C-alpha positions as CSV (number, residue, x, y, z in Angstrom):
1,M,-16.9,17.0,-8.3
2,M,-13.4,16.8,-6.7
3,T,-12.4,19.1,-3.8
4,A,-9.5,21.4,-4.3
5,A,-7.3,19.2,-2.1
6,D,-8.2,16.0,-4.0
7,R,-7.5,17.8,-7.3
8,L,-4.1,18.9,-5.9
9,F,-3.1,15.4,-4.9
10,S,-4.2,14.0,-8.2
11,Y,-1.2,15.8,-9.7
12,F,1.2,14.3,-7.2
13,P,2.5,11.5,-9.6
14,L,3.2,14.2,-12.2
15,M,5.0,16.3,-9.7
16,M,7.1,13.3,-8.6
17,T,8.0,12.6,-12.2
18,I,9.1,16.1,-12.8
19,V,11.1,16.4,-9.6
20,S,12.7,13.0,-10.1
21,L,13.8,13.9,-13.6
22,A,15.2,17.2,-12.4
23,A,17.2,15.4,-9.6
24,L,18.4,12.8,-12.2
25,G,19.6,15.7,-14.4
26,V,21.4,17.3,-11.4
27,F,23.1,14.0,-10.8
28,A,24.1,13.6,-14.5
29,Q,25.5,17.1,-14.6
30,W,27.2,17.1,-11.2
31,P,27.7,13.5,-10.1
32,S,28.6,13.3,-6.5
33,G,27.5,11.6,-3.3
34,W,25.2,14.6,-2.5
35,S,23.4,14.6,-5.8
36,A,23.0,10.8,-5.5
37,L,21.5,11.3,-2.0
38,L,19.2,14.0,-3.4
39,L,17.9,11.6,-6.1
40,L,17.4,8.8,-3.6
41,F,15.6,11.2,-1.1
42,I,13.1,12.3,-3.8
43,L,12.5,8.7,-5.0
44,Y,12.1,6.9,-1.7
45,V,11.8,9.3,1.2
46,L,9.8,12.3,0.1
47,P,6.5,10.5,-0.6
48,P,6.3,8.7,2.8
49,I,7.0,12.1,4.5
50,V,4.2,13.7,2.5
51,L,1.8,10.9,3.4
52,R,2.6,11.3,7.1
53,I,2.0,15.0,7.0
54,V,-1.3,14.5,5.2
55,F,-2.4,12.0,7.9
56,R,-1.4,14.5,10.6
57,W,-3.7,17.1,9.0
58,A,-6.5,14.6,8.1
59,P,-6.2,11.3,9.9
60,L,-7.2,8.2,7.9
61,K,-10.2,6.4,9.4
62,Q,-10.6,2.8,8.7
63,G,-14.0,1.4,7.5
64,V,-16.3,2.7,4.8
65,S,-15.9,6.2,3.5
66,A,-17.0,8.3,0.6
67,I,-14.7,9.1,-2.3
68,D,-17.2,11.1,-4.4
69,G,-15.4,14.4,-4.1
70,R,-17.9,16.1,-1.7
71,K,-15.2,16.3,1.0
72,F,-11.5,15.5,1.3
73,S,-10.6,11.8,1.3
74,P,-7.4,11.0,3.1
75,W,-7.3,7.5,1.6
76,L,-7.7,9.0,-1.9
77,A,-4.8,11.4,-1.2
78,A,-2.7,8.4,-0.1
79,H,-3.7,6.5,-3.2
80,H,-2.4,9.4,-5.4
81,I,0.8,9.7,-3.4
82,Q,1.6,6.0,-4.0
83,A,0.5,5.9,-7.6
84,F,4.0,6.8,-8.7
85,Y,5.3,3.4,-7.6
86,D,2.4,1.6,-9.2
87,A,3.4,3.2,-12.5
88,L,7.1,2.4,-11.9
89,P,7.1,-1.0,-10.0
90,Y,10.8,-1.6,-10.7
91,L,11.6,1.2,-8.1
92,E,10.2,-1.1,-5.4
93,S,11.7,-4.2,-7.0
94,L,15.1,-2.8,-6.5
95,L,14.5,-2.4,-2.8
96,R,13.5,-6.1,-2.5
97,V,16.8,-7.4,-3.8
98,I,18.6,-5.8,-0.8
99,P,17.8,-7.8,2.4
100,G,15.8,-5.7,4.9
101,F,15.4,-2.6,2.7
102,Y,11.8,-3.2,1.6
103,S,10.6,-3.9,5.1
104,M,12.3,-0.8,6.3
105,W,10.6,1.2,3.5
106,L,7.2,-0.1,4.4
107,R,7.8,1.0,8.0
108,M,8.6,4.5,6.7
109,W,5.0,4.6,5.3
110,G,3.6,3.6,8.7
111,S,3.2,-0.2,8.4
112,R,4.4,-2.7,11.0
113,V,6.8,-5.2,9.6
114,G,8.7,-7.8,11.7
115,Y,12.2,-9.1,11.1
116,G,13.3,-11.8,8.7
117,V,10.5,-11.2,6.1
118,V,11.3,-12.8,2.8
119,W,10.0,-10.7,-0.1
120,P,10.0,-11.8,-3.8
121,V,11.0,-9.4,-6.5
122,R,7.4,-9.3,-7.8
123,I,4.7,-8.6,-5.2
124,D,1.9,-5.9,-5.0
125,V,1.4,-4.1,-1.7
126,L,-1.3,-1.6,-2.7
127,D,-1.6,0.2,0.6
128,R,2.0,0.6,1.9
129,N,0.8,2.2,5.1
130,L,-1.8,-0.4,6.0
131,V,-0.1,-3.8,6.5
132,E,1.0,-5.6,9.6
133,I,3.4,-8.4,9.0
134,G,4.9,-10.6,11.7
135,N,8.4,-12.1,12.0
136,R,9.9,-14.5,9.4
137,V,7.0,-14.4,7.0
138,T,7.7,-15.8,3.5
139,F,5.9,-14.5,0.4
140,D,6.0,-16.3,-2.9
141,R,5.8,-14.5,-6.2
142,E,3.0,-12.1,-7.3
143,V,1.1,-12.0,-4.0
144,E,-1.3,-9.1,-3.7
145,L,-1.9,-7.4,-0.4
146,A,-4.8,-4.9,-0.8
147,A,-6.1,-2.9,2.2
148,H,-8.8,-1.3,0.2
149,V,-11.7,-2.2,-2.1
150,R,-13.8,0.3,-4.0
151,Q,-17.4,0.0,-5.0
152,K,-20.1,2.0,-6.7
153,M,-23.2,2.0,-4.5
154,E,-26.8,2.4,-5.3
155,G,-27.5,5.9,-6.5
156,G,-24.0,6.1,-8.1
157,A,-22.0,7.1,-5.0
158,A,-18.5,5.8,-4.8
159,R,-17.3,4.3,-1.5
160,V,-14.1,2.7,-0.4
161,L,-13.6,0.1,2.4
162,V,-10.2,0.5,4.1
163,R,-8.9,-2.0,6.7
164,T,-5.4,-3.2,7.6
165,V,-4.1,-6.4,6.2
166,R,-2.5,-8.7,8.8
167,I,-0.1,-11.6,8.2
168,G,1.0,-13.6,11.3
169,S,4.6,-14.6,12.1
170,H,6.1,-17.6,10.4
171,A,3.3,-17.7,7.8
172,F,4.0,-18.9,4.2
173,V,1.9,-17.1,1.5
174,G,2.0,-19.0,-1.8
175,A,2.2,-17.6,-5.3
176,D,-0.7,-15.4,-6.7
177,V,-2.4,-15.3,-3.3
178,R,-4.7,-12.3,-2.8
179,V,-5.4,-10.9,0.6
180,G,-8.1,-8.2,0.9
181,P,-8.9,-5.4,3.4
182,G,-9.5,-6.5,7.0
183,A,-8.3,-10.0,6.1
184,S,-5.7,-11.9,8.2
185,V,-3.5,-14.9,7.9
186,P,-2.8,-16.6,11.3
187,H,0.7,-17.4,12.7
188,N,2.4,-20.4,11.1
189,A,-0.3,-20.6,8.4
190,N,0.5,-22.2,5.0
191,V,-1.6,-20.4,2.3
192,P,-1.6,-22.4,-1.0
193,P,-1.2,-20.7,-4.4
194,L,-4.1,-18.9,-5.9
195,T,-6.0,-18.5,-2.6
196,V,-8.2,-15.5,-2.1
197,V,-8.5,-14.4,1.5
198,G,-11.5,-12.0,1.1
199,V,-12.7,-8.9,2.9
200,N,-12.6,-9.3,6.7
201,E,-11.8,-13.0,6.4
202,T,-9.4,-15.0,8.5
203,Y,-7.6,-17.7,6.5
204,G,-8.7,-21.1,7.7
205,E,-12.0,-19.9,9.0
206,A,-15.2,-20.3,6.9
207,V,-17.1,-17.4,8.5
208,R,-16.6,-13.8,7.6
209,H,-17.1,-11.2,10.3
210,P,-17.9,-8.0,8.5
211,E,-19.1,-4.8,10.1
212,K,-22.7,-4.0,9.3
213,D,-21.8,-1.3,6.7
214,E,-19.1,-3.5,5.1
215,A,-21.2,-6.6,4.3
216,Q,-21.8,-5.6,0.6
217,F,-18.0,-5.3,-0.2
218,A,-16.4,-8.3,-1.6
219,L,-13.0,-9.2,-3.1
220,S,-13.5,-11.0,-6.4
């Protein structure tokens, strides 16, 4: 059973769609710099602001937490807030063709991103507020950075593991690489295509270092 707050945030993508279409209608009816700025504000600025307000009210705690609806889940709210961009990935793709814009946008969400990062047009950053990327990192196409993994536990309870993804400075991350929650890529690393850096793993090290309650989570 969802809490009232969780239910409210589940409608956030629908609200974004309605408000964005309304702003687009305003721009079409009265084209001007102000109406264009209104549309851009709604598309790219409003959701990060809402996310930061939510985390002021209910801070996100990293680690394992419940998402079974018995109490409000800040991560689940963040997931709903970002779902609009998962449904319309071209909105982010447009930012990546302008040097520096996508890095700046991730910083608006709360991530730490260094200078000179090379982004491909096609990449999936699933938790836009939970990545730390050093300077002059290069990503190849269709990399996935996922700071969460969900799992159904014994007894049917749903849990999510949330931990920041870290990519060191001057690293190269090859095509179709997947980096999971709590995983890190060291400085100057060269990660070959199709590599999976799993939960709490450090690329180049064979041993995982999971917390006790995180050992059963895996990135397949």
